[in-house]
Structure formats: structure tokens, C-alpha cells
C-alpha positions in Angstrom: 152.9 54.6 121.5 154.5 58.0 122.4 153.1 60.4 124.9 152.4 62.9 122.1 150.5 60.4 120.1 148.5 59.2 123.1 147.6 62.8 123.9 146.4 63.5 120.4 144.3 60.3 120.3 142.8 61.0 123.7 142.0 64.6 122.8 140.4 63.5 119.5 138.3 60.9 121.2 137.1 63.5 123.7 136.2 65.9 120.9 134.3 63.2 119.1 132.4 62.3 122.3 131.5 66.0 122.8 130.2 66.3 119.3 128.1 63.1 119.7 126.7 64.5 122.9 125.8 67.8 121.3 124.1 66.1 118.3 122.1 63.8 120.6 121.2 66.5 123.1 118.1 67.8 121.3 117.0 64.2 120.8 117.4 63.4 124.4 115.5 66.6 125.4 112.8 65.7 122.9 112.4 62.3 124.4 111.8 63.8 127.8 108.5 65.2 126.6 105.9 62.4 126.6 103.1 62.0 124.2 100.7 62.6 127.0 102.3 66.0 127.8 102.2 66.9 124.1 98.5 65.9 123.9 97.7 68.1 126.9 99.5 71.1 125.3 97.8 70.6 122.0 94.4 70.4 123.6 95.0 73.6 125.5 96.0 75.4 122.3 92.9 74.2 120.5 90.5 75.1 123.4 88.3 77.4 121.4 84.9 77.3 119.9 86.4 77.5 116.4 88.1 74.1 117.0 85.3 72.4 118.8 85.1 69.7 116.2 88.8 69.2 115.8 90.5 66.1 117.3 94.2 65.5 117.9 96.2 62.4 118.4 99.9 62.1 119.3 102.3 59.3 118.6 106.1 59.7 119.1 105.7 63.5 118.9 103.7 63.3 115.6 100.4 65.2 115.9 97.6 64.1 113.7 94.7 66.6 113.4 91.3 65.4 112.2 87.7 66.5 112.4 85.9 69.4 110.7 86.0 73.2 110.6 83.8 75.8 108.8 86.5 77.7 106.8 89.9 76.9 105.4 91.6 79.6 107.5 90.6 77.8 110.7 92.2 74.6 109.4 95.4 76.5 108.9 95.2 78.2 112.3 94.8 74.9 114.1 98.1 73.7 112.6 99.9 77.0 113.3 98.9 77.0 116.9 100.6 73.7 117.7 103.4 73.5 115.2 106.1 75.0 117.5 104.9 73.5 120.8 107.5 71.7 122.8 107.6 68.0 122.0 105.8 68.4 118.6 108.0 66.7 115.9 105.6 67.2 113.0 101.9 67.8 112.2 99.7 65.9 109.9 96.7 68.1 109.1 93.8 65.9 108.0 91.1 68.4 109.0 88.2 68.6 106.6 86.6 72.0 105.7 82.9 71.3 105.9 81.7 74.8 105.3 78.2 76.0 105.7 75.4 76.5 103.1 78.0 78.1 100.8 79.9 74.9 100.5 77.3 73.4 98.1 77.8 76.1 95.4 79.5 75.2 92.1 83.1 76.1 91.3 82.0 78.7 88.9 79.7 80.4 91.4 82.5 80.3 94.0 84.9 81.8 91.6 82.6 84.6 90.7 81.8 85.4 94.4 85.5 85.5 95.2 86.3 87.7 92.2 83.7 90.2 93.3 85.1 90.3 96.9 88.7 90.6 95.7 87.7 93.4 93.3 86.8 95.6 96.3 89.5 94.4 98.7 91.6 97.2 100.3 89.5 99.9 98.6 90.6 103.2 100.1 94.2 102.3 100.6 95.4 103.7 97.3 96.7 100.4 95.9 93.6 98.8 94.5 94.4 99.8 90.9 97.8 98.2 91.2 96.8 94.7 92.1 95.9 92.1 89.5 94.7 88.7 90.7 93.5 85.6 88.8 91.3 82.9 90.4 90.9 79.3 89.5 88.6 76.9 91.4 88.4 73.2 91.1 86.4 71.1 93.6 86.5 73.9 96.0 90.3 74.3 95.9 91.2 77.8 95.0 94.3 78.8 93.1 95.1 82.5 93.6 97.7 84.0 91.2 98.7 87.3 89.7 100.7 90.3 91.0 100.2 92.2 94.2 101.5 95.7 94.7 103.0 94.8 98.1 103.1 92.1 100.8 100.1 93.6 102.6 98.0 93.5 99.5 98.9 89.9 98.9 98.3 88.8 102.5 94.9 90.6 102.4 93.8 88.8 99.3 94.9 85.3 100.5 93.2 85.9 103.9 90.0 87.0 102.2 89.9 83.8 100.1 91.0 81.6 103.1 88.1 82.9 105.2 85.4 82.5 102.5 82.8 79.7 103.1 83.0 76.9 100.5 86.8 77.2 100.0 88.4 73.8 100.8 92.0 74.7 100.2 94.1 77.6 98.9 97.1 77.4 96.5 99.0 80.7 96.8 100.8 81.6 93.5 100.6 85.4 94.0 103.8 87.3 93.3 104.7 90.6 94.9 106.0 93.3 92.6 109.6 94.2 93.5 110.2 97.5 95.3 111.1 100.1 92.7 110.8 103.9 92.9 110.9 104.0 89.1 108.0 101.5 88.9 106.1 103.5 91.4 106.5 106.6 89.2 105.3 104.7 86.2 102.3 103.3 88.0 101.1 106.7 89.1 101.7 108.3 85.7 99.8 105.4 83.9 96.9 105.7 86.4 96.7 109.4 85.8 97.0 109.0 82.0 94.2 106.4 81.9 91.7 107.4 84.6 92.2 111.1 83.7 91.4 110.7 80.0 88.0 112.0 79.1 86.6 108.8 77.5 87.9 106.7 80.4 87.2 109.0 83.3 84.0 107.2 84.2 86.0 104.1 85.3 87.7 106.2 88.0 84.3 106.6 89.7 84.2 102.8 90.4 86.0 102.2 93.8 87.1 98.8 92.4 89.2 100.5 89.7 88.2 98.1 86.9 91.3 98.9 84.8 94.2 97.3 86.8 97.8 98.4 86.3 100.8 96.3 87.2 104.3 97.4 86.7 107.4 95.1 87.1 110.8 96.5 86.1 109.2 99.0 83.8 106.9 96.5 82.0 103.3 97.5 82.2 100.4 95.0 82.1 96.8 96.2 81.9 94.1 93.8 83.1 90.4 94.1 84.0 87.2 94.7 82.1 86.1 97.7 80.0 82.8 98.4 78.2 84.0 98.5 74.6 87.0 97.9 72.4 87.6 101.6 71.9 88.2 101.9 75.7 90.7 99.1 75.6 92.5 100.6 72.7 92.5 104.1 74.4 93.9 102.6 77.7 96.7 100.9 75.8 97.7 104.1 73.9 97.7 106.1 77.1 99.9 103.6 78.9 102.3 103.5 75.9 102.7 107.2 76.1 104.2 107.2 79.6 107.9 108.0 79.7 110.2 105.2 80.9 107.9 102.3 80.1 109.7 99.4 78.4 106.7 97.4 77.2 102.9 97.5 77.5 100.8 94.3 77.5 97.1 95.1 77.1 95.2 92.2 78.5 92.0 94.2 79.1 88.8 92.3 78.3 85.8 93.8 76.7 82.5 93.1 78.5 80.4 90.6 76.8 83.2 89.0 74.9 84.3 85.5 75.9 87.9 85.2 76.9 90.1 82.1 76.6 91.7 83.0 80.0 90.2 82.2 83.4 
């Protein structure tokens, strides 16, 4: 074997060894943290009245949470508090949301209560009319969907649902409308056209803004509930008259009429 060949092989072996050491370094560091140490850190993180009924066990860096909490948001918080602790490999969140007196209500009652709360969420911030959410509830599991004006509006809606007694879990399917100056212009013009129209002006008095206006890439969707068919038709016509709108979908419901949509 020549000196050159020997040097190349030796260098290659050294590089391979270095790579192996780098790959295994995190694992070696991980193994230095014992389950007992992880357990202590987890218990410190959960040392709060909210987590008084939460238990944690650790095996090979895997943390299993069990016990009960009052609301779903607390279940989520427990996991978030320990997820990035040193030595924690993964978290199995088996906490049960026990809830209070509200937990015994039916899915329909829970849905109606959440719908009422969401209708007035973020009133006074100027974006209420531009958020449109749908709520589905099955066995206490809430599916929240629709379109939010911005990330803050979405986070607020999800937080409201997560903190409501009786909610066992939250499936977040809410989309955030893309940032668009043109869409913003259309939103404002549609809102003025609808809420400023004489026969629809009374809806502007309701802080919940019962006629919701979502705009995505120039496409307008009207949702909410109005008193009569004439109001629905008038709102659709007013929206269609706004310059720059590509398409208007009028999904307004008329009070007292059963809808096939939940």
C-alpha cells in the first residue's frame, strides 16, 4: 500500500469516526439525564393548583401525563410546560378533561353556548364582521372551522373554545385569510355597502355584527343570520355591487328556517 493510499484511508477513517461521534453526541448527552432528574423537573413545572390532579411518570425519557383537569386548555398547557425540558424525549398526554357542572350538557347545548360566545369575541377591535366560524361538537370534542381575518382573531377563537367548561378536545380547522390590501379594501366597501343600506342598517347596531363578511382573493362570502329573505337578498345585491369583487357567495341564513349546514 502506498503512502498516499494509506493517508487517504486514514483520513477517511478519521472523518467517519468524527461523524459517528457527532451523531451520537446528542444521544450520549440525553443518556446523562436520568429519569429521576426528568421526573423532578416535570414536577417542578407542574407545581400549580391548576395541575393539582395531574400525575406524571417517566421511563427512558418518555413522560406520560395522567389525571384530570377542569378545562381542555389546562391539558394543553401541562404538555407545553414540559415538552422542551432537558431529558424529555416525548410526551404522552393522557389527561382527562373532567370539567365542572357544564360538562354534563349535551353537544347541542355546548355548541349553542360556544356559538354565542364566539359571536361577541373581539368585539370592539374592528374585525368582528370579518370573521366567520363554524362549530361542530361530538361527545364534547369541538371542531372549529371557518375563516379568520388574522392570526390574532384565530388564536382568540381557539383560546375561547379551549377554556370553555365541557370541551373535551379541540380540532382546529380555522384558516387565516391571506394578507391582501385589495381584499381589505373590498371588505371595508362591502361592510359599508351592507351595514349602511337603510333596510339593513339595524344590523349595524348589534355589536356581534350578524352579517359576516369574509374575503379571500377577491371572493366574497356572506354568512350569519338575518330576519327575512328580503334582507338576505339585499345583502347579496349590495356585495355584488362592490368594484373588484370576483364572486359573491351568499350563505346568509334566514331566522326560523332550518339549514342543512351545521
